[in-house]
VOGU-3710 file (C-alpha; in Angstrom, 3 decimals, decimal comma):
1> msalmerlrk> 57,076/-8,029/-17,471  55,250/-11,038/-15,925  51,492/-11,445/-16,157  51,276/-10,968/-12,379  53,119/-7,643/-12,519  50,920/-6,428/-15,380  47,800/-7,344/-13,458  49,001/-5,636/-10,270  49,930/-2,460/-12,143  46,468/-2,386/-13,724
11> eladaltpar> 44,857/-2,843/-10,299  46,975/0,036/-8,977  45,874/2,311/-11,816  42,231/1,316/-11,350  42,445/2,116/-7,633  44,112/5,513/-8,029  42,238/6,875/-11,065  38,932/7,621/-9,239  40,814/9,286/-6,370  42,790/11,410/-8,817
21> diaakaesek> 39,585/12,474/-10,588  37,953/13,449/-7,291  40,969/15,532/-6,263  41,156/17,170/-9,687  37,478/18,080/-9,581  37,780/19,682/-6,140  40,860/21,604/-7,250  39,156/22,883/-10,410  36,200/24,044/-8,308  38,605/25,646/-5,816
31> rdltddertk> 37,095/23,940/-2,802  38,017/21,419/-0,127  37,025/17,784/-0,386  33,621/16,865/0,994  33,425/14,272/3,767  32,215/11,689/1,266  35,005/12,543/-1,188  37,607/12,450/1,561  36,439/8,987/2,613  36,626/7,712/-0,968
41> vteavktang> 40,114/9,140/-1,503  41,349/7,682/1,807  40,018/4,225/0,929  41,558/4,441/-2,542  44,955/5,333/-1,085  44,760/2,443/1,375  43,899/0,049/-1,437  46,743/1,434/-3,554  49,227/1,021/-0,698  48,258/-2,634/-0,390
51> ikaridqaka> 48,694/-3,210/-4,123  52,035/-1,369/-4,071  53,256/-3,708/-1,299  52,270/-6,709/-3,434  54,153/-5,219/-6,399  57,283/-4,753/-4,265  57,010/-8,353/-3,015  56,565/-9,644/-6,561  59,676/-7,748/-7,665  61,633/-9,221/-4,748
61> dndltkqlgd> 60,464/-12,739/-5,609  61,435/-12,224/-9,258  64,881/-11,027/-8,208  65,300/-14,012/-5,891  64,297/-16,461/-8,630  66,767/-14,857/-11,035  69,560/-15,013/-8,445  68,968/-18,718/-7,832  68,906/-19,346/-11,575  72,169/-17,465/-12,052
71> lgdgiafepr> 73,850/-19,414/-9,256  72,878/-22,819/-10,684  75,195/-25,695/-9,851  77,839/-23,346/-8,486  75,755/-22,275/-5,503  78,167/-23,934/-3,071  81,252/-22,262/-4,502  80,550/-18,523/-4,582  83,843/-16,644/-3,995  84,419/-15,389/-0,477
81> eknnqptdgl> 84,863/-11,777/-1,573  81,380/-11,791/-3,108  79,477/-12,777/-0,006  80,885/-10,412/2,630  82,471/-13,277/4,576  85,389/-11,870/6,590  88,235/-13,960/7,921  86,826/-14,007/11,462  83,937/-16,198/10,292  81,235/-13,679/11,246
91> wtpgkgetig> 78,864/-12,437/8,584  78,356/-8,751/7,897  74,985/-8,678/6,106  74,151/-6,219/3,367  71,226/-3,821/3,322  67,935/-5,694/3,187  69,509/-9,049/4,044  67,982/-11,210/6,759  69,905/-13,638/8,952  68,365/-16,527/7,007
101> qafvksnqyk> 69,559/-15,091/3,699  72,998/-14,580/5,199  73,156/-18,189/6,420  72,248/-19,757/3,083  74,956/-17,607/1,436  77,562/-18,454/4,060  80,565/-20,738/3,607  79,250/-22,892/6,461  76,015/-23,710/4,634  77,720/-24,034/1,269
111> gllaeahggt> 80,194/-26,419/2,816  77,265/-28,626/3,757  75,900/-28,501/0,221  79,318/-29,412/-1,150  79,063/-32,680/0,781  75,654/-33,506/-0,704  75,503/-35,766/-3,738  73,170/-34,645/-6,496  71,718/-31,941/-4,252  70,592/-34,322/-1,487
121> fgknqrvhsa> 72,204/-35,943/1,520  72,608/-39,702/1,604  70,593/-41,788/4,019  73,531/-42,491/6,333  75,615/-39,428/5,507  76,788/-37,440/8,529  75,797/-33,754/8,668  77,480/-31,118/10,816  77,984/-27,449/9,980  80,534/-25,067/11,420
131> pfgakalvtg> 78,949/-22,355/13,600  77,672/-19,372/11,638  77,426/-15,950/13,298  75,917/-12,666/12,165  77,494/-9,511/13,491  75,546/-7,203/15,821  72,102/-8,759/15,700  71,211/-7,071/18,991  72,495/-3,638/17,985  69,741/-2,623/15,661
141> lsdtsagalv> 70,391/0,964/14,609  72,881/0,663/11,761  72,521/-0,527/8,188  75,766/-2,439/8,682  74,503/-3,899/11,951  71,148/-5,357/12,978  69,395/-2,607/11,082  70,244/-4,611/7,984  68,600/-7,671/9,512  65,349/-6,144/10,769
151> qndyrglqvg> 63,169/-5,269/7,782  59,518/-4,318/7,485  59,111/-6,411/4,333  60,895/-9,746/4,410  62,176/-10,842/1,016  62,258/-14,366/-0,253  60,134/-17,396/0,538  57,653/-17,064/3,373  55,614/-19,420/5,505  52,416/-18,679/7,381
161> leafqrplti> 53,971/-18,270/10,820  53,191/-14,549/11,100  49,774/-15,282/12,619  51,530/-16,698/15,686  54,018/-13,864/16,049  53,839/-10,391/17,507  55,766/-7,322/16,321  58,959/-6,804/18,314  59,507/-3,169/19,105  60,901/-2,446/22,584
171> rdlitngntt> 64,477/-3,122/21,495  64,173/-0,263/19,013  63,681/2,159/21,925  66,589/1,249/24,180  70,324/1,855/23,893  72,224/-0,899/22,081  75,823/-1,683/23,008  78,418/-4,440/22,861  80,608/-6,253/25,349  83,511/-8,687/25,088
181> sdaieyvrvt> 83,116/-9,999/28,640  80,761/-12,438/30,327  80,248/-9,991/33,217  79,261/-6,332/32,996  79,725/-3,633/35,643  77,932/-0,337/35,166  76,947/2,675/37,242  73,282/3,200/38,096  72,040/6,658/39,083  69,680/6,300/42,066
191> sttnnaapvp> 69,082/9,969/42,914  70,293/13,498/42,191  70,586/16,622/44,333  70,778/20,029/42,673  71,773/22,891/44,976  72,899/25,286/42,255  72,363/28,913/43,344  73,757/32,419/42,780  76,912/32,986/44,858  78,401/36,356/45,881
201> eatsaaapta> 82,014/37,090/45,109  84,530/36,514/47,896  85,581/39,743/49,590  88,246/38,363/51,884  91,146/35,939/51,599  90,517/34,847/55,160  88,398/31,738/55,632  85,049/32,777/57,093  82,482/30,358/58,392  82,229/27,466/55,910
211> psgagalvla> 79,037/25,610/54,947  77,980/23,338/57,782  77,281/20,214/55,738  77,404/18,597/52,357  75,064/20,420/50,064  74,236/23,128/52,581  73,742/26,606/51,195  75,479/28,992/53,603  76,342/32,323/52,107  78,822/33,382/54,761
221> tgggykpesg> 79,763/37,010/54,525  82,735/37,464/52,224  83,282/33,729/51,847  82,199/33,117/48,265  81,473/29,460/49,071  79,672/27,513/46,338  76,857/25,118/47,264  77,466/21,433/46,762  75,222/19,173/44,641  75,494/15,439/44,255
231> lalqkvsttv> 74,629/12,223/42,512  73,856/9,011/44,356  75,488/6,248/42,328  75,378/2,491/42,646  77,759/0,033/41,039  75,758/-2,793/39,510  77,051/-6,090/38,154  75,205/-8,292/35,722  76,166/-11,338/33,713  75,641/-12,164/30,079
241> ktiahwipat> 72,777/-14,613/29,551  72,326/-17,204/26,822  69,068/-17,407/24,874  68,773/-20,394/22,555  66,416/-22,862/20,895  66,499/-25,361/18,054  64,211/-27,013/15,541  64,388/-30,349/13,691  64,518/-30,527/9,898  65,042/-33,253/7,343
251> kraladagqv> 68,238/-33,512/5,336  66,196/-32,810/2,226  64,942/-29,552/3,743  68,497/-28,626/4,724  69,541/-28,873/1,085  66,773/-26,417/0,113  68,107/-22,883/0,594  64,619/-21,363/0,542  63,316/-23,618/3,302  66,387/-23,110/5,476
261> rtlidqflry> 66,196/-19,332/5,160  62,497/-19,387/6,005  63,012/-21,540/9,087  65,788/-19,280/10,359  64,126/-15,929/9,668  60,534/-16,797/10,485  61,083/-19,069/13,478  64,567/-19,331/14,958  65,481/-15,635/14,791  62,007/-14,527/15,774
271> gleeeledqi> 61,899/-16,850/18,785  65,161/-15,425/20,133  63,924/-11,851/19,748  60,576/-12,618/21,369  62,269/-14,068/24,441  64,716/-11,157/24,521  61,806/-8,707/24,660  60,080/-10,681/27,415  63,304/-10,673/29,441  63,780/-6,903/29,027
281> vngdgtgenf> 60,369/-6,300/30,597  59,702/-9,242/32,899  63,045/-10,906/33,723  63,118/-11,604/37,480  66,915/-11,530/37,861  67,143/-15,114/39,095  69,118/-17,887/37,458  69,640/-17,151/33,779  66,981/-14,421/33,631  67,696/-10,732/33,041
291> eglttvsgtq> 66,965/-8,201/35,738  64,018/-6,853/33,772  62,333/-3,489/34,096  59,610/-4,786/36,427  62,278/-6,169/38,794  64,664/-3,191/38,973  64,453/-1,274/42,247  63,820/2,469/42,051  61,350/2,719/39,163  58,307/4,929/39,712
301> sqaydsdilt> 54,614/4,078/39,682  51,504/6,017/38,713  48,119/5,074/40,205  44,907/5,378/38,199  43,666/8,960/38,311  40,222/10,026/36,972  40,507/8,412/33,526  42,979/6,677/31,210  44,256/9,806/29,474  44,756/11,721/32,716
311> tlrkaktkvr> 46,645/8,771/34,202  48,926/8,504/31,179  49,674/12,239/31,272  50,511/12,263/34,972  52,946/9,392/34,465  54,732/11,357/31,748  55,055/14,270/34,163  56,733/12,029/36,746  59,405/11,070/34,233  60,098/14,788/33,789
321> tvgrsiatay> 59,876/16,082/37,352  61,069/13,137/39,465  63,206/11,285/36,948  64,564/14,596/35,570  64,358/13,017/32,118  62,485/13,412/28,847  60,067/10,571/28,135  60,528/9,027/24,697  57,615/6,568/24,366  54,736/4,740/25,985
331> vmnpadwekv> 54,911/0,944/25,849  51,637/-0,873/26,428  49,774/-4,082/25,832  47,713/-4,054/22,599  44,524/-4,435/24,676  45,341/-1,219/26,554  46,075/0,680/23,365  42,756/-0,518/21,975  40,997/1,088/24,953  42,802/4,368/24,315
341> dllqdneary> 42,240/4,191/20,577  38,483/3,735/21,017  37,988/6,709/23,352  35,290/9,106/22,111  34,111/12,574/23,042  30,525/13,525/23,950  29,555/13,543/20,269  30,849/10,009/19,628  33,922/11,267/17,761  37,151/9,323/18,235
351> yfggparegq> 39,840/11,289/20,021  42,568/9,537/18,056  41,176/9,710/14,534  39,180/6,517/14,394  39,589/3,762/11,814  40,746/6,146/9,055  43,854/7,248/10,955  47,215/6,309/9,513  50,792/6,429/10,791  52,536/5,882/14,107
361> ptvwglpvve> 50,144/5,856/17,105  50,807/8,684/19,553  49,368/9,943/22,825  50,349/13,135/24,634  52,997/13,790/21,973  54,818/10,475/22,457  54,874/7,421/20,186  53,005/4,378/21,449  54,702/0,998/21,126  52,468/-2,052/21,472
371> seavpegapw> 54,009/-5,119/23,080  52,465/-8,287/24,450  55,462/-8,546/26,780  53,830/-5,796/28,860  50,944/-7,095/31,015  47,495/-5,689/30,291  46,632/-2,777/32,565  50,273/-1,980/33,398  51,921/0,072/30,613  55,232/1,901/30,958
381> vgawrkaviw> 56,465/5,345/30,008  60,064/6,426/30,283  63,302/7,705/28,849  64,026/4,399/27,149  67,600/5,247/26,141  68,463/4,897/29,838  68,089/1,135/29,488  70,900/-0,740/27,722  71,237/-4,086/25,972  74,829/-5,346/25,700
391> dreqisiqat> 75,466/-7,774/22,860  78,077/-10,390/23,794  77,639/-13,029/21,119  75,466/-12,258/18,138  73,008/-14,787/16,832  74,700/-17,967/15,623  73,234/-20,759/13,537  74,515/-24,331/13,557  73,181/-27,538/11,985  74,051/-31,122/12,951
401> dshadyfirn> 72,682/-34,646/12,863  74,634/-35,571/16,027  71,564/-35,425/18,237  69,724/-38,414/19,682  68,968/-40,824/16,805  68,833/-38,124/14,114  71,739/-39,702/12,181  69,780/-42,869/11,398  66,521/-40,980/10,762  67,894/-38,451/8,229
411> lvailgemra> 67,034/-35,565/10,548  69,081/-32,490/11,379  68,904/-30,133/14,370  69,225/-26,417/13,472  70,261/-24,377/16,526  69,858/-20,634/16,986  71,645/-18,980/19,910  72,530/-15,520/21,199  74,159/-14,051/24,330  73,426/-10,617/25,787
421> gfgviqpnaf> 73,155/-8,632/29,003  70,658/-5,964/30,097  70,745/-3,086/32,557  68,798/0,022/33,583  71,042/3,079/34,071  68,464/5,327/35,767  65,451/3,486/37,216  63,457/6,587/38,191  63,320/7,599/34,529  60,710/4,846/34,081
431> veidltp> 57,138/4,859/35,372  54,831/1,850/35,565  51,215/2,918/35,088  48,128/1,348/36,667  45,165/1,643/34,299  42,761/-0,230/36,592  39,990/2,153/37,803
//
């Protein structure tokens, strides 16, 4: 065991021992914890959770170091059957594997390394990788799909880019699908009419007076006519959009698997997902932009009413009564959630647990998802599964020095690209909320 692991385990024991003693004392005295004891135990558990996360990261780093040591000079020649590389050239990542880890294990990257001499690229050596794709980046629910790529704790080498990044969460709420076409046609439900009613049995084979119009409820004597209901449907067409960006790197950095993985996971992949989330909410439907939620016709709105909590509750009711749907989450700007989180009663007690609260934020029984893609003062609530992202071309990574004067400057362009479409199946299942008094 490394000195770091020993030290972390000792810190963990030191943090938990006082909390254990407090709990044991209360149990032996057959009483509940006092407020002071509860505070101490809560703080100890928080400290222990932080140390446990550091232990897990240290284990992951140790594993990574061992793997690199085991690979040695043969890193460019790992057999195809060992790295999940199918014949179609698209990577199927394993559990816990990020897109950056997948790329540095891929045949495309290893082919580049095979061309390097002594682990580095020559000054005038040409560099160009075959495209590398990872299956189902956009579909994020399966361990064999993007669920294997989106992890709470990223393993491997890290850089300090997290301070400039926001958590991406909206995509977890919506329906994820796939398409093999550049154009998508789907049916949008614009309204429903429910005329269901008890109907008497027919007493005559003769045709009595029939209902006078579509949906009319006319219980003609002896007729047994059933009332007609209906759905108003609209055929909507949308096209697949391309989201892409690239970054420059030196040939020396390209030969460093750790740096390449970090650049892909912490910058390229993140940038694509950030723009995808912005498009889902704010795309204006023009040019290469999605028709985002704020642009779709037929969504509902909820004006400010009395206070923040009342307004949020009334919006949830609209999803149920007008949208005839079950709301699944609130999505709001972090500044708006801060206002809700800091609400207090007349005795200065926090409604939502205060700073000691742990776990997923909720309000009115629904999870709260914070997203900077949502403007401050204008959160949304809705049945989020009635919005769909269609994945056309999963994220692909490609490296080349055939850009501008990069060949003579020993620079390489690393490109990240994805293609997807977005649509809202039932607009009135979503309510935009105005929190401005």
